[in-house]
C-alpha positions in Angstrom: 199.2 -26.0 164.7 196.4 -24.6 166.8 193.9 -25.4 163.8 193.4 -27.7 160.7 191.9 -26.0 157.8 189.3 -28.3 155.3 188.2 -27.3 152.1 184.8 -28.6 150.3 182.7 -27.4 147.9 181.4 -24.3 148.7 182.9 -24.5 152.6 186.0 -24.1 154.6 186.2 -25.8 158.3 188.6 -24.7 160.6 189.2 -27.5 163.3 190.3 -25.6 166.2 193.0 -27.7 168.4 193.3 -25.4 171.2 191.3 -25.6 174.6 191.3 -21.5 174.5 190.3 -19.5 171.9 192.6 -16.2 171.9 193.2 -13.0 169.7 196.4 -14.6 168.0 194.5 -17.8 166.8 191.7 -15.6 165.5 193.6 -13.4 163.4 195.2 -16.3 162.0 191.6 -18.1 160.8 191.0 -15.0 159.4 193.7 -14.6 157.6 193.1 -17.8 155.9 189.5 -17.1 154.8 188.9 -16.9 151.0 185.9 -14.9 149.7 182.8 -16.8 148.6 183.2 -19.5 151.1 180.8 -20.2 153.9 183.1 -20.6 157.0 182.6 -22.8 159.8 184.5 -23.7 163.1 184.5 -27.1 164.6 184.3 -26.1 168.3 184.8 -29.9 169.8 188.4 -29.2 171.2 187.6 -25.6 172.7 186.6 -25.2 176.5 186.6 -21.4 176.9 187.6 -18.0 175.2 189.6 -15.0 175.6 188.9 -13.1 172.5 187.0 -9.9 172.0 188.2 -10.6 168.4 186.2 -13.7 168.1 183.1 -12.3 170.0 183.2 -9.2 167.3 183.6 -12.0 164.3 180.5 -14.0 165.7 178.3 -10.8 165.9 179.4 -9.8 162.0 178.8 -13.4 161.1 182.2 -14.1 159.6 182.0 -17.7 160.6 179.3 -20.2 161.8 179.9 -22.6 164.8 179.4 -26.4 165.2 180.1 -29.0 167.7 179.8 -26.7 171.1 180.2 -27.9 174.3 177.0 -26.8 176.4 178.9 -24.7 178.7 180.5 -22.7 175.8 177.1 -22.6 174.1 175.3 -21.1 177.1 177.8 -18.4 177.5 177.8 -17.3 173.8 174.4 -17.2 173.9 173.8 -15.2 176.8 176.8 -12.7 175.3 176.1 -12.9 171.6 173.1 -10.6 169.8 170.8 -10.9 173.0 170.8 -14.6 173.0 170.4 -15.3 169.3 173.9 -17.2 168.3 173.5 -19.1 165.2 175.3 -22.5 165.8 174.6 -26.2 164.3 174.8 -29.5 165.9 177.6 -31.0 163.7 179.4 -30.7 160.3 176.5 -32.1 158.5 173.9 -29.7 159.6 176.4 -26.8 158.8 177.0 -28.2 155.4 173.5 -28.8 154.4 172.5 -25.4 156.3 169.6 -27.4 158.7 169.0 -27.9 162.3 170.5 -24.6 162.9 170.3 -23.3 166.7 168.8 -19.9 167.0 166.5 -18.1 168.9 167.7 -19.4 172.4 166.8 -16.8 175.0 168.1 -16.9 178.8 167.1 -14.9 181.5 169.4 -13.9 184.5 167.7 -13.8 187.8 
């Protein structure tokens, strides 16, 4: 399976096992989302993206990300919401809603 799903009190966490996020994976994740839960994606295994649907979901705040590698974090910060991607360092930060990485702004020269 391309992801694992874990439930906590008010969170659903999807641990992504694929190295590339594709539209088919995002559709599977969306179909497993239950209303009223905070959704988190553990991105420690992800190396690249190939999904416009994933970017659309990030823009609409469908889920939050954590454990991003630095290259993916930089790419998403440039592409998403004028550099205002909301993500967390690890699961504990996601769960407690602290140490959120926001307002990174990159200039391309």
